C-alpha positions in Angstrom: 21.0 11.5 2.3 18.6 12.2 5.2 15.1 10.7 4.6 12.4 11.4 7.2 9.0 9.8 6.8 6.1 11.6 8.5 3.2 9.4 9.5 2.1 6.7 11.9 3.3 3.2 11.1 -0.2 1.7 11.2 -1.3 3.7 8.1 -1.5 1.6 5.0 -0.1 4.5 2.9 2.8 5.0 5.3 3.5 1.3 5.1 4.0 1.6 1.4 6.8 4.0 2.0 8.4 2.0 4.8 8.3 -1.2 2.8 9.8 0.6 -0.3 12.6 1.9 1.8 13.3 -1.7 3.0 13.3 -3.0 -0.5 15.8 -0.3 -1.6 17.9 -0.6 1.5 17.4 3.0 2.5 18.0 4.3 6.0 15.3 6.7 7.3 13.8 8.2 10.4 10.1 8.2 11.0 8.0 10.8 13.0 4.6 10.0 14.3 1.9 12.1 12.8 -1.9 11.5 12.4 -4.3 9.3 14.3 -3.8 9.6 18.0 -0.3 11.2 17.6 0.6 14.7 16.5 -2.3 16.3 14.5 -1.9 16.7 10.8 -4.0 19.8 11.0 -1.3 21.7 12.8 0.3 24.7 10.9 3.6 22.8 11.0 2.3 19.8 9.2 0.1 21.8 6.8 3.2 23.6 5.6 4.4 20.2 4.3 1.1 18.9 3.1 -1.9 21.2 2.7 -4.2 18.1 2.5 -3.4 17.3 6.1 -2.7 13.6 5.2 0.1 11.2 5.7 2.6 10.2 4.5 5.0 13.0 3.7 8.7 12.6 3.2 11.5 15.0 3.6 14.6 14.1 1.6 17.1 16.7 2.6 15.3 19.9 1.6 12.9 18.2 -0.7 9.3 17.6 0.6 6.8 15.3 -1.1 3.3 13.9 -0.3 1.0 11.3 -1.9 2.2 7.8 -1.2 2.4 6.5 -4.7 4.3 9.6 -5.8 6.7 9.1 -2.9 7.5 5.5 -3.7 8.0 6.2 -7.4 10.3 9.1 -6.4 12.3 6.8 -4.1 12.6 4.1 -6.7 13.6 6.6 -9.3 16.2 8.3 -7.2 17.7 5.4 -5.2 16.7 2.3 -7.1 18.4 0.4 -10.0 15.4 0.1 -12.3 14.5 -3.3 -10.9 11.6 -2.1 -8.7 10.5 0.6 -11.2 11.7 -0.3 -14.8 13.1 2.3 -17.0 11.8 0.8 -20.2 8.6 2.7 -21.0 6.1 -0.2 -21.6 7.3 -2.1 -18.5 7.1 1.0 -16.4 3.6 1.8 -17.7 2.4 -1.7 -16.7 3.7 -1.0 -13.1 1.9 2.3 -13.1 -1.3 0.8 -14.4 -1.5 -1.7 -11.5 -0.5 0.9 -8.9 -3.2 3.3 -10.1 -5.8 0.4 -10.2 -5.0 -0.3 -6.5 -5.2 3.3 -5.5 -8.6 3.8 -7.2 -10.6 0.7 -8.0 -9.3 -1.8 -5.5 -9.1 0.6 -2.6 -12.7 1.9 -3.1 -14.0 -1.7 -3.2 -12.8 -2.6 0.3 -13.1 0.7 2.1 -16.6 0.3 3.6 -16.1 -3.3 4.6 -12.7 -2.6 6.2 -14.1 0.3 8.2 -17.0 -1.7 9.4 -15.4 -5.1 10.1 -11.9 -4.1 11.3 -12.2 -0.5 12.5 -15.7 -1.1 13.7 -16.6 2.5 12.7 -20.1 3.6 13.9 -20.5 5.4 10.6 -20.2 2.1 8.7 -23.0 -0.1 10.1 -25.2 -0.6 7.1 -25.3 -4.4 6.5 -26.4 -3.9 2.9 -23.4 -1.7 2.2 -21.1 -4.0 4.0 -22.2 -6.9 1.9 -21.9 -4.9 -1.3 -18.4 -3.8 -0.4 -17.4 -7.4 0.3 -18.8 -8.6 -3.0 -17.1 -5.8 -4.9 -13.8 -6.5 -3.1 -14.1 -10.2 -4.1 -14.8 -9.1 -7.7 -11.5 -7.1 -7.8 -9.6 -9.9 -6.1 -10.8 -12.2 -8.9 -9.3 -9.7 -11.4 -6.0 -9.9 -9.5 -6.2 -13.7 -9.3 -6.5 -14.0 -13.1 -3.5 -11.6 -13.5 -1.4 -13.6 -11.1 -2.1 -16.9 -13.0 0.4 -15.6 -15.6 3.3 -14.8 -13.2 4.6 -14.9 -9.7 4.0 -11.1 -9.2 1.6 -8.6 -10.5 3.5 -7.6 -13.6 5.3 -10.9 -14.3 8.1 -12.9 -12.9 9.8 -10.1 -10.9 8.8 -8.2 -7.8 8.2 -4.6 -8.7 6.9 -1.4 -7.1 3.3 -2.4 -8.0 3.5 -5.3 -5.6 3.9 -3.0 -2.6 0.5 -1.2 -2.7 -1.3 -4.3 -4.0 0.4 -6.5 -1.5 -0.8 -4.3 1.3 -4.4 -4.6 0.0 -4.0 -8.3 -0.3 -2.9 -8.4 3.4 -6.1 -6.5 4.3 -8.1 -9.0 2.3 -6.8 -11.9 4.4 -6.9 -10.1 7.7 -10.5 -8.8 7.4 -13.0 -11.1 9.1 -15.6 -12.3 6.6 -16.1 -15.3 4.4 -13.6 -15.1 1.7 -13.9 -16.5 -1.8 -11.0 -18.8 -2.8 -8.4 -17.4 -5.1 -5.5 -19.8 -5.4 -3.2 -17.5 -7.3 -3.7 -14.7 -4.8 -3.1 -17.1 -1.9 0.2 -18.3 -3.5 1.2 -14.6 -4.1 0.5 -13.7 -0.5 2.7 -16.6 0.7 5.5 -15.2 -1.5 5.1 -11.7 -0.1 5.3 -13.0 3.4 8.8 -14.4 2.6 10.1 -10.8 2.0 11.7 -9.2 5.0 10.3 -5.7 4.2 6.8 -7.1 4.2 7.2 -8.9 7.4 8.6 -5.9 9.2 6.4 -3.2 7.8 3.6 -4.6 5.7 2.2 -7.0 8.3 3.4 -5.1 11.4 5.6 -8.1 12.3 2.9 -10.7 12.1 3.6 -14.0 10.2 
């Protein structure tokens, strides 16, 4: 087994893969690509991912891109069906929440995060910032109601769904604006911070 993760460690989508590897106990090497490191538009990188985006993994001769596809593959190949259940309805529930994070939740916080954390010159519209914060809070309310029923997103056990959603929750608490109170989300975030993989990769070593 020789897993190489291509992408800068600060990318939220690369963090998904790093954290998954930690949960599965997988050894890996990581190469910096994207951002201020090696350009993903280079012919070398485009041969791995024509979309010029990180992360990409090489597992021996096998190459795969798209972060959720990567973590599903790793859990399928190297996991024991705890992170990614084999039973169809349990697996579908994990997939549902992973897809919700990748589409609905991510879209809600994108503008606010770019404005308030990245301080992007292209994201200065105060009306759009406020709308993004409101939409983000609406989605966090959905998550809060879900978490009232169990310790983790799909129930009592930590699963693959908690990795992408947990990273978005970390962004919620680390983005500077006035946050609505969601007790179940706050308790969930506390549980995530107790996991070694989150502390090392999800929060970049912060408590």
